[in-house]
N, CA, C and O atoms as a Maestro MAE file, in Angstrom:
{
 s_m_m2io_version
 :::
 2.0.0
}

f_m_ct {
 s_m_title
 :::
 protein
 m_atom[216] {
  # First column is atom index #
  i_m_mmod_type
  r_m_x_coord
  r_m_y_coord
  r_m_z_coord
  i_m_residue_number
  s_m_chain_name
  s_m_pdb_residue_name
  s_m_pdb_atom_name
  i_m_atomic_number
  :::
  1 25 1.125 -0.362 -2.036 1 A "MET " " N  " 7
  2 3 2.518 -0.242 -1.635 1 A "MET " " CA " 6
  3 2 2.956 1.217 -1.791 1 A "MET " " C  " 6
  4 15 2.616 1.883 -2.769 1 A "MET " " O  " 8
  5 25 3.715 1.692 -0.809 2 A "LEU " " N  " 7
  6 3 4.213 3.066 -0.814 2 A "LEU " " CA " 6
  7 2 5.717 3.078 -0.695 2 A "LEU " " C  " 6
  8 15 6.351 2.039 -0.515 2 A "LEU " " O  " 8
  9 25 6.283 4.270 -0.797 3 A "GLU " " N  " 7
  10 3 7.716 4.458 -0.623 3 A "GLU " " CA " 6
  11 2 7.944 5.277 0.641 3 A "GLU " " C  " 6
  12 15 7.285 6.296 0.852 3 A "GLU " " O  " 8
  13 25 8.875 4.835 1.482 4 A "CYS " " N  " 7
  14 3 9.224 5.590 2.683 4 A "CYS " " CA " 6
  15 2 9.789 6.950 2.259 4 A "CYS " " C  " 6
  16 15 10.683 7.002 1.414 4 A "CYS " " O  " 8
  17 25 9.284 8.054 2.830 5 A "PRO " " N  " 7
  18 3 9.788 9.378 2.441 5 A "PRO " " CA " 6
  19 2 11.211 9.647 2.936 5 A "PRO " " C  " 6
  20 15 11.837 10.621 2.516 5 A "PRO " " O  " 8
  21 25 11.724 8.793 3.825 6 A "ILE " " N  " 7
  22 3 13.067 8.987 4.367 6 A "ILE " " CA " 6
  23 2 14.113 8.185 3.595 6 A "ILE " " C  " 6
  24 15 15.132 8.731 3.171 6 A "ILE " " O  " 8
  25 25 13.854 6.868 3.413 7 A "CYS " " N  " 7
  26 3 14.871 6.010 2.811 7 A "CYS " " CA " 6
  27 2 14.456 5.404 1.468 7 A "CYS " " C  " 6
  28 15 15.248 4.698 0.844 7 A "CYS " " O  " 8
  29 25 13.244 5.665 1.020 8 A "SER " " N  " 7
  30 3 12.710 5.181 -0.256 8 A "SER " " CA " 6
  31 2 12.457 3.677 -0.294 8 A "SER " " C  " 6
  32 15 12.256 3.116 -1.371 8 A "SER " " O  " 8
  33 25 12.462 3.017 0.858 9 A "ALA " " N  " 7
  34 3 12.152 1.589 0.899 9 A "ALA " " CA " 6
  35 2 10.651 1.393 0.689 9 A "ALA " " C  " 6
  36 15 9.860 2.315 0.884 9 A "ALA " " O  " 8
  37 25 10.274 0.183 0.292 10 A "GLU " " N  " 7
  38 3 8.861 -0.120 0.103 10 A "GLU " " CA " 6
  39 2 8.188 -0.264 1.465 10 A "GLU " " C  " 6
  40 15 8.709 -0.928 2.361 10 A "GLU " " O  " 8
  41 25 7.025 0.365 1.607 11 A "VAL " " N  " 7
  42 3 6.229 0.279 2.828 11 A "VAL " " CA " 6
  43 2 4.888 -0.344 2.433 11 A "VAL " " C  " 6
  44 15 4.183 0.175 1.567 11 A "VAL " " O  " 8
  45 25 4.551 -1.447 3.070 12 A "ASN " " N  " 7
  46 3 3.297 -2.126 2.759 12 A "ASN " " CA " 6
  47 2 2.241 -1.778 3.795 12 A "ASN " " C  " 6
  48 15 2.488 -1.852 4.999 12 A "ASN " " O  " 8
  49 25 1.059 -1.395 3.317 13 A "LEU " " N  " 7
  50 3 -0.062 -1.082 4.195 13 A "LEU " " CA " 6
  51 2 -1.185 -2.071 3.934 13 A "LEU " " C  " 6
  52 15 -1.447 -2.435 2.788 13 A "LEU " " O  " 8
  53 25 -1.845 -2.503 4.993 14 A "GLY " " N  " 7
  54 3 -2.969 -3.420 4.854 14 A "GLY " " CA " 6
  55 2 -4.220 -2.685 4.420 14 A "GLY " " C  " 6
  56 15 -4.287 -1.461 4.528 14 A "GLY " " O  " 8
  57 25 -5.208 -3.408 3.933 15 A "PRO " " N  " 7
  58 3 -6.445 -2.781 3.459 15 A "PRO " " CA " 6
  59 2 -7.250 -2.129 4.586 15 A "PRO " " C  " 6
  60 15 -8.113 -1.292 4.322 15 A "PRO " " O  " 8
  61 25 -6.977 -2.500 5.826 16 A "ASP " " N  " 7
  62 3 -7.704 -1.922 6.967 16 A "ASP " " CA " 6
  63 2 -6.954 -0.759 7.606 16 A "ASP " " C  " 6
  64 15 -7.324 -0.311 8.692 16 A "ASP " " O  " 8
  65 25 -5.891 -0.257 6.940 17 A "THR " " N  " 7
  66 3 -5.120 0.877 7.454 17 A "THR " " CA " 6
  67 2 -5.987 2.131 7.448 17 A "THR " " C  " 6
  68 15 -6.720 2.380 6.492 17 A "THR " " O  " 8
  69 25 -5.901 2.927 8.527 18 A "VAL " " N  " 7
  70 3 -6.713 4.137 8.647 18 A "VAL " " CA " 6
  71 2 -5.824 5.373 8.735 18 A "VAL " " C  " 6
  72 15 -4.660 5.289 9.127 18 A "VAL " " O  " 8
  73 25 -6.382 6.508 8.368 19 A "GLN " " N  " 7
  74 3 -5.658 7.767 8.448 19 A "GLN " " CA " 6
  75 2 -5.301 8.042 9.900 19 A "GLN " " C  " 6
  76 15 -6.121 7.839 10.796 19 A "GLN " " O  " 8
  77 25 -4.077 8.504 10.133 20 A "GLY " " N  " 7
  78 3 -3.609 8.793 11.483 20 A "GLY " " CA " 6
  79 2 -2.878 7.630 12.127 20 A "GLY " " C  " 6
  80 15 -2.261 7.794 13.180 20 A "GLY " " O  " 8
  81 25 -2.940 6.448 11.506 21 A "GLU " " N  " 7
  82 3 -2.259 5.268 12.039 21 A "GLU " " CA " 6
  83 2 -0.746 5.451 11.941 21 A "GLU " " C  " 6
  84 15 -0.245 6.015 10.968 21 A "GLU " " O  " 8
  85 25 -0.028 4.974 12.946 22 A "LEU " " N  " 7
  86 3 1.426 5.049 12.954 22 A "LEU " " CA " 6
  87 2 1.993 3.695 12.563 22 A "LEU " " C  " 6
  88 15 1.568 2.658 13.074 22 A "LEU " " O  " 8
  89 25 2.956 3.716 11.652 23 A "ILE " " N  " 7
  90 3 3.641 2.500 11.227 23 A "ILE " " CA " 6
  91 2 5.136 2.766 11.278 23 A "ILE " " C  " 6
  92 15 5.559 3.919 11.355 23 A "ILE " " O  " 8
  93 25 5.931 1.716 11.234 24 A "THR " " N  " 7
  94 3 7.377 1.857 11.264 24 A "THR " " CA " 6
  95 2 7.969 1.297 9.983 24 A "THR " " C  " 6
  96 15 7.614 0.197 9.561 24 A "THR " " O  " 8
  97 25 8.865 2.046 9.367 25 A "CYS " " N  " 7
  98 3 9.552 1.575 8.173 25 A "CYS " " CA " 6
  99 2 10.446 0.409 8.578 25 A "CYS " " C  " 6
  100 15 11.237 0.532 9.514 25 A "CYS " " O  " 8
  101 25 10.330 -0.715 7.886 26 A "SER " " N  " 7
  102 3 11.120 -1.891 8.229 26 A "SER " " CA " 6
  103 2 12.592 -1.732 7.861 26 A "SER " " C  " 6
  104 15 13.435 -2.459 8.386 26 A "SER " " O  " 8
  105 25 12.918 -0.800 6.974 27 A "ASP " " N  " 7
  106 3 14.317 -0.593 6.589 27 A "ASP " " CA " 6
  107 2 15.047 0.375 7.510 27 A "ASP " " C  " 6
  108 15 16.090 0.036 8.069 27 A "ASP " " O  " 8
  109 25 14.499 1.591 7.671 28 A "CYS " " N  " 7
  110 3 15.226 2.620 8.425 28 A "CYS " " CA " 6
  111 2 14.709 2.804 9.848 28 A "CYS " " C  " 6
  112 15 15.352 3.471 10.659 28 A "CYS " " O  " 8
  113 25 13.549 2.217 10.158 29 A "GLY " " N  " 7
  114 3 13.009 2.307 11.516 29 A "GLY " " CA " 6
  115 2 12.297 3.610 11.823 29 A "GLY " " C  " 6
  116 15 11.899 3.831 12.966 29 A "GLY " " O  " 8
  117 25 12.124 4.478 10.836 30 A "THR " " N  " 7
  118 3 11.438 5.749 11.044 30 A "THR " " CA " 6
  119 2 9.956 5.510 11.291 30 A "THR " " C  " 6
  120 15 9.328 4.706 10.602 30 A "THR " " O  " 8
  121 25 9.395 6.213 12.278 31 A "GLU " " N  " 7
  122 3 7.966 6.114 12.529 31 A "GLU " " CA " 6
  123 2 7.250 7.016 11.522 31 A "GLU " " C  " 6
  124 15 7.563 8.199 11.388 31 A "GLU " " O  " 8
  125 25 6.285 6.429 10.822 32 A "LEU " " N  " 7
  126 3 5.546 7.143 9.789 32 A "LEU " " CA " 6
  127 2 4.076 7.226 10.171 32 A "LEU " " C  " 6
  128 15 3.537 6.322 10.810 32 A "LEU " " O  " 8
  129 25 3.435 8.315 9.776 33 A "GLU " " N  " 7
  130 3 2.010 8.500 10.012 33 A "GLU " " CA " 6
  131 2 1.277 8.432 8.675 33 A "GLU " " C  " 6
  132 15 1.697 9.047 7.695 33 A "GLU " " O  " 8
  133 25 0.186 7.684 8.647 34 A "VAL " " N  " 7
  134 3 -0.631 7.608 7.436 34 A "VAL " " CA " 6
  135 2 -1.397 8.928 7.347 34 A "VAL " " C  " 6
  136 15 -2.213 9.238 8.215 34 A "VAL " " O  " 8
  137 25 -1.129 9.701 6.295 35 A "THR " " N  " 7
  138 3 -1.744 11.025 6.153 35 A "THR " " CA " 6
  139 2 -2.913 11.028 5.183 35 A "THR " " C  " 6
  140 15 -3.644 12.014 5.097 35 A "THR " " O  " 8
  141 25 -3.098 9.939 4.456 36 A "GLY " " N  " 7
  142 3 -4.222 9.834 3.538 36 A "GLY " " CA " 6
  143 2 -4.481 8.375 3.203 36 A "GLY " " C  " 6
  144 15 -3.567 7.550 3.240 36 A "GLY " " O  " 8
  145 25 -5.730 8.059 2.876 37 A "VAL " " N  " 7
  146 3 -6.059 6.668 2.578 37 A "VAL " " CA " 6
  147 2 -6.596 6.448 1.167 37 A "VAL " " C  " 6
  148 15 -6.741 5.298 0.751 37 A "VAL " " O  " 8
  149 25 -6.891 7.487 0.432 38 A "ASN " " N  " 7
  150 3 -7.395 7.307 -0.922 38 A "ASN " " CA " 6
  151 2 -6.833 8.383 -1.837 38 A "ASN " " C  " 6
  152 15 -7.528 9.370 -2.078 38 A "ASN " " O  " 8
  153 25 -5.638 8.258 -2.353 39 A "PRO " " N  " 7
  154 3 -4.724 7.119 -2.222 39 A "PRO " " CA " 6
  155 2 -3.956 7.175 -0.901 39 A "PRO " " C  " 6
  156 15 -3.954 8.197 -0.215 39 A "PRO " " O  " 8
  157 25 -3.302 6.060 -0.553 40 A "PHE " " N  " 7
  158 3 -2.485 6.022 0.658 40 A "PHE " " CA " 6
  159 2 -1.301 6.964 0.525 40 A "PHE " " C  " 6
  160 15 -0.601 6.967 -0.487 40 A "PHE " " O  " 8
  161 25 -1.087 7.764 1.566 41 A "THR " " N  " 7
  162 3 0.093 8.617 1.649 41 A "THR " " CA " 6
  163 2 0.625 8.542 3.069 41 A "THR " " C  " 6
  164 15 -0.140 8.360 4.016 41 A "THR " " O  " 8
  165 25 1.942 8.683 3.218 42 A "VAL " " N  " 7
  166 3 2.568 8.670 4.537 42 A "VAL " " CA " 6
  167 2 3.561 9.817 4.650 42 A "VAL " " C  " 6
  168 15 4.075 10.315 3.649 42 A "VAL " " O  " 8
  169 25 3.822 10.224 5.885 43 A "ALA " " N  " 7
  170 3 4.817 11.250 6.169 43 A "ALA " " CA " 6
  171 2 5.505 10.878 7.474 43 A "ALA " " C  " 6
  172 15 4.973 10.095 8.261 43 A "ALA " " O  " 8
  173 25 6.677 11.435 7.701 44 A "GLU " " N  " 7
  174 3 7.368 11.170 8.958 44 A "GLU " " CA " 6
  175 2 6.490 11.669 10.106 44 A "GLU " " C  " 6
  176 15 6.005 12.800 10.083 44 A "GLU " " O  " 8
  177 25 6.294 10.820 11.099 45 A "ALA " " N  " 7
  178 3 5.453 11.185 12.236 45 A "ALA " " CA " 6
  179 2 6.136 12.266 13.053 45 A "ALA " " C  " 6
  180 15 7.359 12.248 13.196 45 A "ALA " " O  " 8
  181 25 5.367 13.213 13.594 46 A "PRO " " N  " 7
  182 3 5.959 14.259 14.430 46 A "PRO " " CA " 6
  183 2 6.543 13.651 15.701 46 A "PRO " " C  " 6
  184 15 6.001 12.689 16.245 46 A "PRO " " O  " 8
  185 25 7.631 14.210 16.157 47 A "LYS " " N  " 7
  186 3 8.269 13.749 17.387 47 A "LYS " " CA " 6
  187 2 7.455 14.204 18.575 47 A "LYS " " C  " 6
  188 15 6.961 15.331 18.605 47 A "LYS " " O  " 8
  189 25 7.311 13.310 19.575 48 A "GLU " " N  " 7
  190 3 6.628 13.700 20.803 48 A "GLU " " CA " 6
  191 2 7.543 14.589 21.610 48 A "GLU " " C  " 6
  192 15 8.746 14.346 21.703 48 A "GLU " " O  " 8
  193 25 6.959 15.629 22.196 49 A "GLU " " N  " 7
  194 3 7.744 16.547 23.008 49 A "GLU " " CA " 6
  195 2 7.309 16.444 24.463 49 A "GLU " " C  " 6
  196 15 6.171 16.083 24.763 49 A "GLU " " O  " 8
  197 25 8.230 16.765 25.355 50 A "GLU " " N  " 7
  198 3 7.912 16.794 26.785 50 A "GLU " " CA " 6
  199 2 6.906 17.898 27.049 50 A "GLU " " C  " 6
  200 15 7.016 18.992 26.494 50 A "GLU " " O  " 8
  201 25 5.922 17.611 27.898 51 A "ASP " " N  " 7
  202 3 4.970 18.666 28.211 51 A "ASP " " CA " 6
  203 2 5.263 19.284 29.577 51 A "ASP " " C  " 6
  204 15 4.663 20.294 29.944 51 A "ASP " " O  " 8
  205 25 6.183 18.680 30.327 52 A "TRP " " N  " 7
  206 3 6.619 19.199 31.619 52 A "TRP " " CA " 6
  207 2 5.453 19.565 32.517 52 A "TRP " " C  " 6
  208 15 5.523 20.541 33.263 52 A "TRP " " O  " 8
  209 25 4.380 18.789 32.450 53 A "GLY " " N  " 7
  210 3 3.245 18.992 33.343 53 A "GLY " " CA " 6
  211 2 2.334 20.138 32.963 53 A "GLY " " C  " 6
  212 15 1.456 20.512 33.740 53 A "GLY " " O  " 8
  213 25 2.523 20.696 31.800 54 A "GLU " " N  " 7
  214 3 1.687 21.843 31.382 54 A "GLU " " CA " 6
  215 2 0.417 21.371 30.767 54 A "GLU " " C  " 6
  216 15 -0.410 22.186 30.357 54 A "GLU " " O  " 8
  :::
 }
 m_bond[215] {
  # First column is bond index #
  i_m_from
  i_m_to
  i_m_order
  :::
  1 1 2 1
  2 2 3 1
  3 3 4 2
  4 3 5 1
  5 5 6 1
  6 6 7 1
  7 7 8 2
  8 7 9 1
  9 9 10 1
  10 10 11 1
  11 11 12 2
  12 11 13 1
  13 13 14 1
  14 14 15 1
  15 15 16 2
  16 15 17 1
  17 17 18 1
  18 18 19 1
  19 19 20 2
  20 19 21 1
  21 21 22 1
  22 22 23 1
  23 23 24 2
  24 23 25 1
  25 25 26 1
  26 26 27 1
  27 27 28 2
  28 27 29 1
  29 29 30 1
  30 30 31 1
  31 31 32 2
  32 31 33 1
  33 33 34 1
  34 34 35 1
  35 35 36 2
  36 35 37 1
  37 37 38 1
  38 38 39 1
  39 39 40 2
  40 39 41 1
  41 41 42 1
  42 42 43 1
  43 43 44 2
  44 43 45 1
  45 45 46 1
  46 46 47 1
  47 47 48 2
  48 47 49 1
  49 49 50 1
  50 50 51 1
  51 51 52 2
  52 51 53 1
  53 53 54 1
  54 54 55 1
  55 55 56 2
  56 55 57 1
  57 57 58 1
  58 58 59 1
  59 59 60 2
  60 59 61 1
  61 61 62 1
  62 62 63 1
  63 63 64 2
  64 63 65 1
  65 65 66 1
  66 66 67 1
  67 67 68 2
  68 67 69 1
  69 69 70 1
  70 70 71 1
  71 71 72 2
  72 71 73 1
  73 73 74 1
  74 74 75 1
  75 75 76 2
  76 75 77 1
  77 77 78 1
  78 78 79 1
  79 79 80 2
  80 79 81 1
  81 81 82 1
  82 82 83 1
  83 83 84 2
  84 83 85 1
  85 85 86 1
  86 86 87 1
  87 87 88 2
  88 87 89 1
  89 89 90 1
  90 90 91 1
  91 91 92 2
  92 91 93 1
  93 93 94 1
  94 94 95 1
  95 95 96 2
  96 95 97 1
  97 97 98 1
  98 98 99 1
  99 99 100 2
  100 99 101 1
  101 101 102 1
  102 102 103 1
  103 103 104 2
  104 103 105 1
  105 105 106 1
  106 106 107 1
  107 107 108 2
  108 107 109 1
  109 109 110 1
  110 110 111 1
  111 111 112 2
  112 111 113 1
  113 113 114 1
  114 114 115 1
  115 115 116 2
  116 115 117 1
  117 117 118 1
  118 118 119 1
  119 119 120 2
  120 119 121 1
  121 121 122 1
  122 122 123 1
  123 123 124 2
  124 123 125 1
  125 125 126 1
  126 126 127 1
  127 127 128 2
  128 127 129 1
  129 129 130 1
  130 130 131 1
  131 131 132 2
  132 131 133 1
  133 133 134 1
  134 134 135 1
  135 135 136 2
  136 135 137 1
  137 137 138 1
  138 138 139 1
  139 139 140 2
  140 139 141 1
  141 141 142 1
  142 142 143 1
  143 143 144 2
  144 143 145 1
  145 145 146 1
  146 146 147 1
  147 147 148 2
  148 147 149 1
  149 149 150 1
  150 150 151 1
  151 151 152 2
  152 151 153 1
  153 153 154 1
  154 154 155 1
  155 155 156 2
  156 155 157 1
  157 157 158 1
  158 158 159 1
  159 159 160 2
  160 159 161 1
  161 161 162 1
  162 162 163 1
  163 163 164 2
  164 163 165 1
  165 165 166 1
  166 166 167 1
  167 167 168 2
  168 167 169 1
  169 169 170 1
  170 170 171 1
  171 171 172 2
  172 171 173 1
  173 173 174 1
  174 174 175 1
  175 175 176 2
  176 175 177 1
  177 177 178 1
  178 178 179 1
  179 179 180 2
  180 179 181 1
  181 181 182 1
  182 182 183 1
  183 183 184 2
  184 183 185 1
  185 185 186 1
  186 186 187 1
  187 187 188 2
  188 187 189 1
  189 189 190 1
  190 190 191 1
  191 191 192 2
  192 191 193 1
  193 193 194 1
  194 194 195 1
  195 195 196 2
  196 195 197 1
  197 197 198 1
  198 198 199 1
  199 199 200 2
  200 199 201 1
  201 201 202 1
  202 202 203 1
  203 203 204 2
  204 203 205 1
  205 205 206 1
  206 206 207 1
  207 207 208 2
  208 207 209 1
  209 209 210 1
  210 210 211 1
  211 211 212 2
  212 211 213 1
  213 213 214 1
  214 214 215 1
  215 215 216 2
  :::
 }
}
């Protein structure tokens, strides 16, 4: 079990969670990225930006 870095709510990860996986905080709805798996760590996922065809 982890704590959301935005709202401090509990975030539950399954045993098959992998680094780079995106999850959503059930309390605040923030998209989080799993940044480590031993131990589990999460951070706010980067926002996608428009590439405007580049």
